C-alpha positions in Angstrom: -2.8 1.8 -13.0 -3.2 -1.9 -12.3 -3.7 -2.5 -9.1 -2.6 -6.6 -9.6 0.6 -5.3 -11.4 1.1 -2.8 -8.3 0.6 -5.2 -5.6 2.8 -7.8 -7.5 5.7 -5.3 -7.3 5.2 -4.5 -4.4 5.8 -7.7 -2.7 9.2 -8.0 -3.2 10.5 -6.6 0.3 13.2 -5.0 -1.2 11.2 -3.5 -3.6 8.8 -2.5 -1.0 11.8 -1.1 1.1 12.9 1.3 -1.6 9.7 2.4 -2.0 9.5 3.2 1.2 12.7 4.8 1.1 11.6 6.9 -1.7 8.6 7.9 0.4 10.5 8.5 3.6 13.5 10.6 1.6 11.9 12.0 -1.3 14.0 11.7 -4.6 16.9 9.0 -4.6 19.8 8.2 -7.0 19.9 4.3 -8.0 23.1 4.5 -6.1 21.9 6.2 -2.6 18.7 3.4 -3.5 21.5 0.9 -3.2 22.7 1.4 -0.2 21.5 -0.1 2.6 21.0 -3.1 0.3 23.8 -6.5 0.9 23.1 -6.5 -3.3 24.4 -5.6 -6.3 24.1 -2.3 -8.3 22.9 -4.8 -11.2 20.2 -6.2 -9.0 18.6 -2.8 -7.7 18.6 -1.9 -11.0 16.6 -4.9 -12.1 14.1 -3.9 -9.0 14.1 -0.1 -10.3 12.9 -1.6 -13.5 10.4 -3.7 -12.1 9.1 -0.5 -10.1 9.3 1.5 -13.0 7.3 -0.8 -15.4 4.3 -1.1 -12.9 4.0 2.8 -13.2 4.9 3.2 -8.9 8.4 4.5 -9.7 9.7 7.4 -12.3 13.0 8.1 -13.5 14.2 11.8 -13.9 17.4 12.7 -15.8 19.3 15.5 -15.2 22.1 15.8 -16.6 24.5 13.1 -15.8 22.2 12.4 -12.7 19.6 10.0 -12.7 17.0 10.4 -9.7 13.9 8.0 -8.7 10.8 9.1 -7.5 7.2 7.9 -6.3 4.8 8.3 -8.7 1.7 8.9 -6.4 -1.0 8.5 -8.8 0.1 4.8 -8.1 -0.6 5.0 -4.3 -3.7 6.4 -4.9 -4.9 3.7 -7.5 -4.2 0.9 -4.5 -5.6 3.5 -2.3 -9.0 3.6 -4.3 -8.9 -0.2 -4.5 -8.7 -0.4 -0.6 -11.4 1.9 0.2 -14.0 0.2 -1.9 -13.5 -3.1 0.4 -13.1 -0.8 3.1 -16.6 0.5 2.7 -17.7 -2.6 2.7 -16.4 -3.9 5.4 -17.6 -0.7 7.8 -20.9 -1.1 6.5 -20.9 -4.6 7.4 -19.5 -4.4 10.8 -22.5 -1.4 11.0 -24.9 -3.7 10.4 -23.2 -6.7 12.6 -23.3 -4.6 15.8 -26.7 -3.2 15.0 -27.9 -6.6 15.3 -25.5 -7.4 18.2 -27.1 -4.5 20.1 -30.4 -5.4 19.4 -30.1 -9.0 20.4 -28.3 -7.2 23.4 -31.6 -5.4 24.3 -33.7 -8.6 23.6 -31.7 -10.6 26.1 -31.7 -7.5 28.7 -35.6 -7.5 28.2 -36.3 -11.2 28.2 -34.1 -11.0 31.8 -36.3 -8.2 33.5 -39.6 -10.6 32.8 -38.5 -13.3 34.2 -37.6 -11.2 37.8 
C-alpha cells in the first residue's frame, strides 16, 4: 500500500470525512454516506472511487445494495509509516533530554563551587 497515495486521497476534506464516518459507523451505502454533505451523488461517487482506488475503502455488493467499508490494512500502512518517525523523534527527544539534564547538573555544580 503506497502511503503517499493514501495521504493524497485523504487530503480532500470530504474524503477524509467519509473515512471518519465509515470508521465511526461501520459499513455504509453511498446514499447514507452522501447525506451529511451538500454535494451531488455523482460527486460522492467520484470521492468513493478515489478512496477505493487508493485502497482505503472497499465496495461490497449484497444483491442490489452496495456498501463501503474501510480497509484496515490501509490504515496499518499509515501507522507503520508514522511509527518509524515516531521512534526517530522519541529517540531524539530522549537524547536532547539527557543533554539538557547533564547541562543542568553541570550548571548546578558550578553554582555550588562559586559559593
